N, C-alpha and C positions, 0 to 999 in steps of 0.2 A: 520540493523542487530547488535545485541549486540557484543561488543568487549570483548573477554576473554583474561585475562592475567594470567601468572603464579604467584602464591602467593609469590614466591621468589623475584618477581620484586617489591613488595611493600617494600619501605624503611621507617622505623620508626626512626626518629631522637631522641636522648636522651631528655626525658621530654615530648615527644609527645604521643598522642593516636590516633589510627585509628579505626573506627567502621564500620563494614560491616553488612548490614541488609539482611534478607531473606536467611540465610545460613541454609541449612538442616543439620540434624544430620550426615547423610552420608558425606556431604561435609565437615563438621567440622572434622570428623574422617580422611578424606583424607588430609585435610590441616595439621593436626597434624603430619601425616605420612610424608608429603612432607617437613615440617619444620625440623623434626628430633629433637633429644634431645640436640644437641650442638648449642644453640642459646641464645641470650641475652634478647630478647623480651619475655614478659609474655602475656598470653592470658586469656580471660574470655569469657564464652559463656552462654547465657540463652535464650531459646525458639526462636532461629533463629537470635539472635543478637550476633555477634562475635566482640570482642574488642582486639586490640593489644596495648601494652604499652611498652615503652622503658624507663627504669629508668635512672635518672641522677646519677653521681658519689656520690653526697651528699646523695641521697636516699639509695644507697648501704651501705655507711658507717653507716648511722643511723640504717638500718636494722640489720647489723652485730652487732652493739653495743647493741641493745635491745635483740637480741638473746643471746649474751654473758652474759648479766645480768640475763636473765632467767635461763641460765645454772648454774650460780653462785647460784641463789635461789634454784634450784633443788638440787644442791650439798649440800648446807647448811641444807636443810630439809631432806637429806638422801634419796631422791626419785629417783627411776629408771626412765629412759625416753628413747625415740627414736625420732629422727627427720628425716623427709623425705624432708626437704628443700622446693624447689619450684616444687615438683612433680605435675603432672597434675592429679587432682581429677575430675572424670567425671562420670555421671550417665545418661544413655539413658532414663530410665523411668522419671527422673526428668527434662530431656532436659537441663542439666546444666553441666558446666565444669569450673574449676578455677585452677590457679597456684598461691598460696600464695607466699609472699616474703620469709616466713619460716613457719614451722609448727612443732608442738610437740605432741607426744603421751605420755601421763602420766598415766592415768587410764588404757589405752589399750596398753601400751608399749609392753607387751609380744607378742601380735598378730603381731607386726611389726619386731621383732628381725629376722634378716636374710632375710627379705622380698625383693624379686627381682621384682615381678610383683604385681600390685595393681588392685583389682577388687572390686568395692564398692557394688556389689551384695552380697559379703560375708565378705569383710574386713570393719573394722570400719573407720570412718572419724577421722581426728586429734581431739584431745581434745582442742587444742588451736592453733590459727593461728596468724601470725604477718603480718600487712600490713602498708606500709608507703605511705603517700599521697593517701589515699584511698577515692576517691570521686565519683567513677563511679556507676551509677544505675545498670549497667550490673553486676558488681562485687558483689554488695550487694545482688541482686536477686539470683545470683548463689550460694553464701554462704548460704543464707536462704534456698534455695531448697535442698542443700546438707546436711543441718542440722549440721553445725559445731558449737559446743556449745559456743565458746568464741573467740573473736578477740581483739587483742591489736592493736589499730589504731593510727598511728602518723600522724597528719595533722595540718598544720598551726602552727608548732612548739609547738604542744600540744598533749599529750598522752591521749587517751580515751580507756576505756574498754567497749566493746559491748557484751552483753549476749543474747543468743537466748531464747526468751520467746514466746511460742505459735506461732512459725514460723516466728517471726519478731525480729529484733535486737533492744534492748533498751540500752541506756547508763547507766553505773553503776559506782559508786565510788569504788567498791571493786571487786576483781576477784573471780569468782566461784571456780577456781582451788586452789586459795590461799586466803581464806576469812579472815585470821588473819593478813595479811600483807598489809599495805597501798602502794600497787604497784605503783600507779600513782605518789605519792609523791617521793618515792625512785628513780624510774627510771627518773622522770623529773629532779631531782637534778643532776643526771649524764649527762643527755642530755644537760642541760644548760651549763655544764662545758666542753662539748665535743669539743668545738672549740679551746680550749687552753690546754686541758689535754689529754694525750694519753689513748687509751682504756685499756692498761694494768693497769694504775693507777686507772682508773675509776672502773675496776673490783675489785681492792683491797678496794677502798672506799665504794663501794656498799656492799661488804662482811662485812665490819665493821659496816655499817649502819644497816644491817640485824640483828646484834646481839641483838639489843634492842627488837626485835619482835619474836625471836626464842628461 
């Protein structure tokens, strides 16, 4: 007889991933409800495969820095924006769910102002998502299914931009959201200095670097 355990009994250590197979959509919904919103692990789901991942402290610092630099860029361009952080984006028709490290609405920011509940049957997906140490097939498939146009991916100490083209992600040297700015160059410079320079100073340096392109 199969042994059933409560999802809360599963412990994911920092830097680890756990993958569960043959999880129905209903079970996925129930697991999300059991886990609640106040947790540190992130989930990804695609067609029956459920993944849990627990970020390392270094992962969190890198994520926050990239997000801060993106906000500086948006401010310098005078663009309005909204962020829903690591909100769970899920679609039953697509059999997909994802929790990005961070996400931003730029073109569709107005639809998110004051938003308390998210329903992808009527609400747009983010224009841009940020992922650090993004290596999982489950996560890639979920992002593709949900149709998020652009991901900034930091992996192996390297920033990559992935754009959705005909349902698949392709690497790009330039951002679709900011085609006139060499994003990879500017953010990579800050990331290289982040081990010895505080975020506050990196924000100022990045703002100054942007002046050449704005």
